[in-house]
N, C-alpha and C positions, 0 to 999 in steps of 0.2 A: 858152401862157406859156413863160417861160424856165426851164428846169429846172436850169440851172447858175448858180452865183453870179456868175461873170464877166459873162455877158450880162445877168443881172438888174440888176447894179449900173450897167451902161451906160444903163439907162433909169430909174434912180433907185430901184430896189427894193433892200431890204436883203439879200435872199438869193433863191435859186431859188424859184419858185412855180408853181402850177397855177391855171388860171382858165378860165372859159367852158365849152368842151366837156367838159373833165375833170370839173368840178363838176356840170355837167348830167347827165353819165353816172352819177355817184355818187348823185344825188338820184333819178333814174329807176330805177336798180338797186334802191335801197332800197324804193321804192314797188312795183316789180314783185315783189320778194320778199314784201312784205306782201300783195299781191293774189293771189299763188299762180299755179299753172299755168293756171287758167281765167280769170284776170283779164286785162284789156286796158287799157293806158294810152291814154286818148282825147285828152287835151290837157294841156299843162304851160305854166305862165307863171311859172316860177321866175326870180327876178331875182338876179343876182350882185352882191354888195355889198362884198366884201372878199376878197382873194386867199388861197388856201391855200398858206402858206409851207412850204418844205421843213422837216421836223422838227416841225411843228405837228400837234396832234391834230385830227381832224375828226369831229364828232358829228352824227348825223342824228336827227331826231325828227319826228313828224307827229301832227296832230290831225284827227279827222273833223269837218268844219265844215258839211257838208250831205249829205243823202241824198234821192234821188228815184227813181221808177220810170219807165222809158221803155217805154210800152206798145207802141210801134212795134217796138222791138227785143226786147221781153220780157226786159229786164235791169234791174238796179239800177245807178244812177250814184251814186258816192260822190265827194265832193270832200274831199281832204286838204290841209291847210295844212302844207307841209313847211318845216322850219327846219334849217339847217346852221350849227353854231357851232364855234368852236375851243376850246382848253382855257381860255381867258380869258373865255369867254362872249360873244365878239364874233360878231355875226351875219354869216356869210359869204355866205349865200344864203337866200332865203325866197320862198315863193309857193305858189299853188294848183296841185294836180294832180288831174285828173278820171280816175277809174277806173271801168271798166265791169265789173260782176260778174254772172255768170249767176244767175237766180232759183233 
């Protein structure tokens, strides 16, 4: 994304913004912190829906939506539904992230 207002306005955005890789990193960092040192992120399908504009607040939340045991690996697999919103409640990114946790 364009992090300065001049370039953002050239493509029709009201001010600088972050998108894509930046937002993905925030979501994965949030889940990794939740999973702890022994957790492992297996898969993410977070979809970006609205840019993170300079000066906006970014809030992350997650809900456990599924759990299962993988007997081959001897680990638990947890699916989190991650939601990223701004200060107005606009959903900026949302999607499932699978985490492997040791038994």
